[in-house]
N, C-alpha and C positions, 0 to 999 in steps of 0.2 A: 365393631362399631366404627373404626376408622375407615374400613372399606365401604361401609354403608354410607358414610358421610360423603366420601369421594364420589360414589355413584350418584347420590342425590344432587351433588353440585354439578356434576357433568351432565346430568339430565337437564338441569337449568340451562346449560350451554346450548343444548339442542333448541330449546324454546326461544331463547333470547339472542342466539348468535347464528348458528348455522341455518336456522329456518325462521328468521323473524317474520311475524305476521302470517305464518302458514299454519293450517290445522295439521295435526300429526296423527297418523294411524297408531292404534294400540300395539299391534304386533305385525308390523309390515313385512311382507315378503318382497324384498327389494328386487325390482325387475331390471335394473340397469347396471348391476355390478358384476354379473356372472362373466368370468373371464377377464375382468379388470385386474390390473397388476396389484391393486390394493384390496382385492376382494377379502382376503383373510383378515386384514387389519380392520376393515369396516365391519365384517361379521363378528369379530371378537368384541368390538365395542358395542355393537347392537345387542349381541347375546348377553353381554354383561350389564346392559341397561345404561351404557354411557351415552350413546347417541341413538337417534331414530331417523327414519326417513320422512318424506313428505306424504301427504294424504293420498296422493295418487300412486303410492308404493314405489316411488323413485327416490334415489339418493342424490343424483346429480353430482357424481364424484369429481368431475372436471371443472365444476364451477369454482370461481375464485372465493377466497376468504378475505374479509375486510380486516383492517387493523383492529377495529373495535372488537370484532368477533374473536380474533386470534388472542388478543391480550386478555379478553374475558375468559377464554378457554384456559389460558396458561395460569391465570390467577386462581381459578377454580381447581385446576389440576394440582396446584400446590397445597390445596387444602385450606385456603384462606377465604374467610367470609368478610368482604370489605364493608366498612362502615359508610354512612352517607358522606359524600364528598364535601369536605370543608374548605378545600382549596381548589383552584382551577389552574392547572399547569399549562393548559392550552386554551386559546381564545375560542376555538371552534368545538369544544366539548362541554361547555357550561351546562347546556340543557339536553345533552345526549343521553340516550337510554343506558349507555355503558359507562357513564362518567365516574361512578363509584369504583368500578373495576379498573378503569384507566388510571385513576388517582392511586389506587392500591398498587398497580404495576409500577407507578412512579416511586411510591414509598419503598417498595421492595427492591428497587434498583434495576428492574428488568426493562424499564422504559425511561429514557433520558430526554427531557424536554429540549436540551441543547441540540439534539440531533434533528429536531423539527422546528426550526426557528420561524417558519411561516405557518405554523399550525399542524396538528396531527393529521387532519383530513381523515377522520376515523372511518368513514364509509368507503374509502378508496381501498382497492386490493393491497394487501401487504405483500412485499417482495421477499423472495427467497433469502436475500442477504440480511434483511431485517429479522426474519425468523431465526436465522443462525445466531444473531446477537442475542435475541430474547431468550432462546432456549438455553444457551450457554450461561447467561447471567442467572437464569432461574435455577440452574444446578450449582450455583456458587462458584462457577469457573470464570476464566477470563480469556482474552485473545492470546493466540500463540504467534510467535515470530517465525520467520522462514517463509519460503515460497510454497505454492501449491502446484500440483502436477496436472491440473485440468487443461484440456486443449484450449479452452477460452481463458487461459491464465491472464491475458491482458485485460479482459473485462473484470475478472476477480480483483486484480491489482488496482483497478480504478475505484473499487468500492471502499467506502470508509469502514466496512465491516470485514475486511479481508482476513484480519487476525481471528475473528470469531468463526469465519467460514472454515479456516484451517482447524480450529479446535473442534468444531462440529464434525468435520470429516475424520479427524484423528480419533474422536470418541465414537465413531460409527453411527452418529445420529443423522447425518445428511451426506449423501453421496451424489455423484453425477448422474446424468441421464444415460440412455443407451449409447449415445455418441461420446460419452465421457465428459461432456461439458457440464458445468455447474449452473450456468445461466443465472447469475446473481440478481439480475434486474427483471426476471420473469415473475409474474404473480404466483402466489402459493395457492394450491387448490384444496378442496374439501378432502379429497383422497389423500393428498400429501399430509394434511393436518391429522387425519386418523392414523396414518402410518407413524408419524412423528410422535403423536400422543402415546401410542403403544410403547415406543422406544423410551420416551421420557418417563413414563410411569415405571417401566422396568428399571431404568437407570436410577430413578429417585428411590425406589424400593430397595435397591442394592446398597444405597448409601445409608439406609436406616438399619444398622447392624443390631440384631437383637441379642445374640449370644456369641461369644468368641469362637472362631473356627479352630480346628485342630492346628496346633502350632508345630511346625516341622522341627523347631529347635528344642522341643520338649518342654517349653515353658507353659505353665498353666496359669491362665488369668481368671481370677475370681472377681466378677464384676462388683459384688457387694463390698469386697475388701479393697480391691486395687483401683477401682475407677475413681477419678478425681471429679470434683464438683464445679470448679471454676478455673478460669485463666486470669492471672493477675499481672497487670502491667503498671509499674510504679506502685501507687497505693490504691489502685482501682481494681476490683474483682468483677469479672464478667461471668455470670453463671453459664455453664455450657448449655443447659437446657433452654435458656431464653434468648440466646444471641446467635447471630451468624458468625461463626468462628472458622476461618479458613487458613490453613497453612499452605504456603507456596514454596516449592523447591524446584529450582531451574524453571521449566515452563509448565510444571505439573501443579495443579491446585487440589488440595484435599480438604473437603468440608468435614470438620470434626463433629461426629455424632457422639463418640465416646473417647475419652482420654484416660489411659491406664498407666499406672506406675508399677513396674516389676523389676527388681534387681538393678536399680539405678538406670533404667531405660524407660522411655516414654513410648507408648504404643497408641497411635491414632487409629480409631476404628478397629482395634485389635490386630492391625496388620502392619502399619507403617512405623518403623522403629527409629527413635532418635535418642542419643545418649545424653544423660544429664551431665552437667559440670564440664562440658567440653566446648571448645570454640567452634562455632558454626559460621560458615562463610556464605552460604547460599540459601538460607532459610528466611522466609518472610511470614509475617502474621497479619491477617486482615480481620478486623473486628468492626463491623458496621462501617462507618466512614473513616476509621483510623487504620492506617497501613504502616506496619513497623518492620524494620530490618532487625533480625534476631541475632544477637551475638552469643547468647548462652541461655540454657534452660535449667531451672532449679525447681524444687518441689518443697512445699511447706503447708501444713494444715489443710491437706486435701486440695490444695491449689497448685496449678502449674504456674510457676513464676517465670515470666519472660523478661530478660534483660535486653532492652532494645539498643541498637546503635544509631538509628535514625527514625524519623516519623514522616509519613506521607499522608496525603488526603486522597480518598477515593472519589469524592465528588466535590465540586466547588459550588457554593451557594451564593448567588448574587441576585438581589431584588426578588427574593422568594422563588427563584428558579434554580434548578440544579443543572450543573454542567459536568461533562466528562473531561477531566484534566488532560486526557490524551489529545483533545481537540482544541486546547487553549494554548495559543502561542505565547512564548515568554521572551522578553527582551531585556538584555543586560546593558544598561546605558541606553544607547540608541541602536544597538545591533541585535538582530534576532539570534536567540540562543536555542535552547531546546523547547520542548513543550512542558507545560506545568507538571505533568505526570513524572518528569525526571527530577523534580526538586525534592531534596531530602531535608527535613527539618531537624536541626540540631538542638536549637533552643528558640526562645521567643523572637530573637533578633538575628539568628545565624542560620543561613541556608547553604546547602551544598549542592552543586551541580557538577557531576563528573568528579574530577579531582580538585576542584576549586571551591572555596567557601566564600560567602558574601555576608557582610554586615549590613542589615537593613537600615541602620542609623547613618551609614555612610554611602552605601552602594544603592544605585537606582535600579530596581527590578520592577518591570512593568508587564502586565498581562493584557491581552486583547480578548474581550468578551463581547461577541456580537458587534464588532466595530466600535465598541467603547473601550477606552483604555483606563486601567486602574493601576495605581502605584501600590505595591505591597508595603504596608507600614509596619506590620507586626503579625506574629502568629499567636493566636489564642489557643494555648495548649490545654486541652480538656480530656481528662481520662474518664470523667463521669458522663460525658456526652461527646458529640462530634467536634473534632478540631476544626478550626476555620481561620481564614485570613482576615485581618483588619485591612480594608482597602480604602483608597481615596481616589476618586475620579480625577484624571489628569489629561493634559493635552496629548493628542495622538503622537505616538513615537514613530509611526510609519505612515506614509501616504498610501492608502489602499484604493484600488481601482481608479487611478488618476486618469485625467484626460488632458488635452492640449491646454486647457485653461490653467492647469497646475504648472505649466512651463513659463517661467519668467523670461528666459532667453535661451537660444541655442547658439553657442559661439564656436565657429569653425575657423581655426587659424586666425583669430582676431576679428573676423567678420561675423556679423549677426545674421541669421536666417530670418526671413520675413514670416513671422508666425501666422499673420492674417491670411497668407496665400498658400498655406500648406493644405493639400487635399488628402493625402494618405500618409500615415505615420505608423510604422510598426517596427518590431525588433526581432533579430535573429539571435537566439540564445541556445547554446548547446544543440544547434542544428534544427531547432524548432522555431516556428513563427508565432509571435505573440503581439496582439494589439496592446496599446498602452494600458487600457483598462483591465487587462489580464495580469498585469504586473503589480507589485508593491515596491515602494522605494523606502529603504530604511534611513535612519538618521545620518549615516555616513555615505549615502549615495549608492549603496548596493541594490541590485535588483533581486527581488524574491519572486520566484515562479515555481509552482508545483512543489511547494514546501522546501525548495532549495535556494541557496543564496549564491549570487554571482556578482563579482566585482565589475565595475564599468569596463575594464579592459577585456572582459570576456563577452561583451555585448556589441553587436553591430546594429546600427539604426538605419532604416531605409526611409527617406523622405522623398515622396513623389518619384520613386525609382532610383534616386541617388543614394549611394552607400556611404556611411560614416562610421569610423571606428571611435568608440567612446574613450575618453581619457579620464574624465572626472565628472561626477554629478554632485553639486553642492545643494544641500537642503536649506531653504530659507524659512523664516517664520510664515505662518498662515498657509502652510502646505504648498509652498512654491519651491521650484527648483531651477537651477541653471545647469545646462548640459554643455560641457566642453568636449569637442570632438575634432577629428581630422577627416577630410574627404578622402576616400580610397577608391581606386579603380578596380572594382571587383565585380565579376559576373557570377551569378548564382545558378545552381542547378538543383532540382529537387529529385533525390533518389530515394525511393522507398519512404517517402514522406519526410525525409531529412533534407534540410537546406545545406548545401556544400559549396565550396569554392570550385567553380567550373574549371579553373586552370589545372586542378589536380585530377581531372577525369579524361580518360582517353577512350576512343571508340576503335575497335578492331574489326576490320572487314576486308575480305579478299586479300589476305596475307599482308595487310598494311595497317599502320597505326595512325590515327588522326586525332588532332586536338578537337575538343568539342566545338570550338568556334569555327572549325572547318566543316561542320555538319549542320546543314540547314533542314529543319523539320518542316516539311511541306504540308503534311496532314498527319493524322494519327497513324503511326507505324509506316509513314512514307517519308524518306529523307533524300536530300540531294547532296552529293559529295563530288567536288571538283567538276561541276557541270553535268553530272549524270544522276539520274533519279533511280532510287532503289526502294523496294518494299521490304520491310523488316522480315527476316527469316532467321533460321538457326545459325547462320554464319556470322551474324552480328554479335559482338561481345563488348563488354564494358570493363575497363581496367581502372581500379580504384584502390589506393593504398597498397600498391604492389600485388593486388589480387585481381583475378579475372572472373567475371560473372556473365551468365547469359542475360540478354536483354529480352524481357517478356513483353514490354510495351514502351514506346517512346512517343511523346506528344509535346505540344507547346501550350503554355498557359499565358494567354494574352493579358490577363489581369495583373500578372506578376512579371511579364516579359521574361520568361525563363523556360528552359527545356525541363520536362518531367520524364523520369525514367523509372520503370519498375524492373527489378532484377531478381534473379534467383541464382542458386549455386551453379557453378560451371558444370557442364556436362562431361561425362567420362570420355566421350569421343573427341573432346577438344584438346588438341595436342600443343598446348602452350604450357610452359613450366608453371607449376604452382609455387615452387620454392627454388631458390638459387643458392648454391654453395661455391665460394671462390677459394681455391686451394693454392698455397704457396709452400714449396718444399714439403709436399705431401701432408701438410697440416692445414686445417681450415683457417683462412685468413679473415674471411667475412661471410656472414650469412645474410641474404637479402640484398635489396638493390638501393639501400640508402647511400647517398653520396657516390653513386656509381655512374660514370659517363663513358661513352665510347666514341672514338674518333672516326667519323664517317662524313663524306661529302665536304671535306676540307674544314671541318669544325668539330668541336666536341658536342655530343648530343646526349641527353638523358637516356640511360639504358632502357628505360621504360618504352621509348619510342621506336624500338626495333621489334620486328616480328620474327620469331625463331621458326625457320622452315624445317630444319633437321639439325642434328648435332654439329654439322660443319658449316651451315649457311644461315644467313638471316636476310630479311628484306627491310629496306628503308626507302620511303618515297618512290615506290614502284621499281626499285633497283635491287638486285640480289648481290650480296657481298659474302666473301669468305669470312667465317668467324675465326677460324684458326689463323693466327698471324695478325689478328686485329690488335690495336692498342686500346687499352681501357685505363681509366683513372679511378682510383678509390681514395676518396678523401684527400685528393691532391697528389697521391703517389701513382706513378705510371708503371704499367705492366704490359706484357705481351701474352696473348692467349696461345698456349702451346699444345693444348689438348682439351677435349671435352668428353663428357659421358652423360647419356640421357637414360634416366631410370623411369621408363614409361609407366610402370605399374603405379608408382607413387607420384609421377610427374615432378620429379626432382631433377634439376639440371646442374651438373658439376662442371666448373671451368677451372682448368689448371693453368697457373700463371707463372711467369718468370719476370723478375724485376728488370726494368730497363735502366 
């Protein structure tokens, strides 16, 4: 009966989603799937009556699936018949044909309105990253931590669903393309939907355990006698049959279909064992919107009794909308802390974040929901329903997406800049360029970019090409700020899309080392050095942070008035040391070139500025010198080089010293 119901529901998917408005053939022989990578998946679903083709006997496997179509499919595949929509989570789905299915997807937690603040756009193609999140939520699982190994990892990391992508990959539900890339922002196709549906139904069926498997430990589980009927937290019992009950240990989530008690041990789905009456450090319980940390498991009256250590919420409800706590910023006082998902509820007025606890009657904890700020007043603890926060709208804790009108004054060494005559204003933070409206300013003047917080001392400001080092940012009422700074003489260079201090970059060419300001970029890959013009070739190298790199491209950006360089790893035929060791009395005195200078040309020069020709010679300013017998200085101490050794295979250069 259950299989028949699923078949009927999925047949509805064909009519209302994959092929809206098209007539369907009764028993189509699909003409466009032979040899297609998803042929067997499509045939399986067609032969089972799950899906059908178009009236012209085509299936169009590479056509995109819309969001409405996919969420309709997923709701039906879960075996759920949605009721008429009584709420509207999205402004653009009110009269949509799939509104009931969309609202059911919201109620079941596989679709979160907070992730679509500008509307669902139900008839737009759904992206692969969105599919990963939906399918994992439909299985009662959550996002995983850690990185992924796709070649387009940088794109995956940019996705809000990167944790779900990792879980989907780990579960074998979604993999990369032939190139190995995941392509998180590509549309999902009909063929991919069929393949994923097959995997989803197999995975879903495997979670519905009917009879206990053979137990290798010799324990026999009698479902009639040993299975428990409910999970009890405090004084509230949740029947196992009617609730979504998920146990989480480390990064693994187990949706409980059966819970058995045998010999003081609990077995989830007849397979996963937990001991009763023992302390548990890494077990969590998720029931509907309630998320508990578990300290101990007990059993009484056919109930599994959970003793919690803390309480979390799975979703945040504000103005009849549900939000994922992972995407809700939390502020303690005026400084950004963690996200709301990291908050542990101890009691109605006590919250714990990390190793610190806060009293809501004394401490100010604020959350940011769609650019509105709410003060957390109290936690309404409910075991008979979902726990929720009592909130009060408050003044903004941070200035989000500011512009120059938010600046009351810029003070540089006691003098004010003329704000009315500023043409360009942006900031260099951790090597990246940000316009002012890409930043947020918290209550103590810190900059928040890309979910990371930086103090003013870590920020450089460029005003019409002039560089300033920030000292302090003071937040005033009405979202105004004063910036205190010092002008600095700094030239920038952009290397591999990172903005760096040009004074730390050297160019190697023709057995010589040049400061970047000695190199004039005439055109793309054309430079002039000491009056002579050169085209970029493999002899040009770039030295940065005591490492040497190939220069793949060099150009000039007139909008920023700076040199741009693209580099790659140094080539194996480039005979400059990769690593330096300095020996004194046959023991390593120092590794690397930090604070190392050499006496050449009647003055002390940074060791980085010499070009090693061979183990006994170097060049500086087009002149060759003997390295053995040279004087060097390490952190102020003087030495004479008495011998050297070049290990060419590893490009390590050893210098043997004698104190002077």
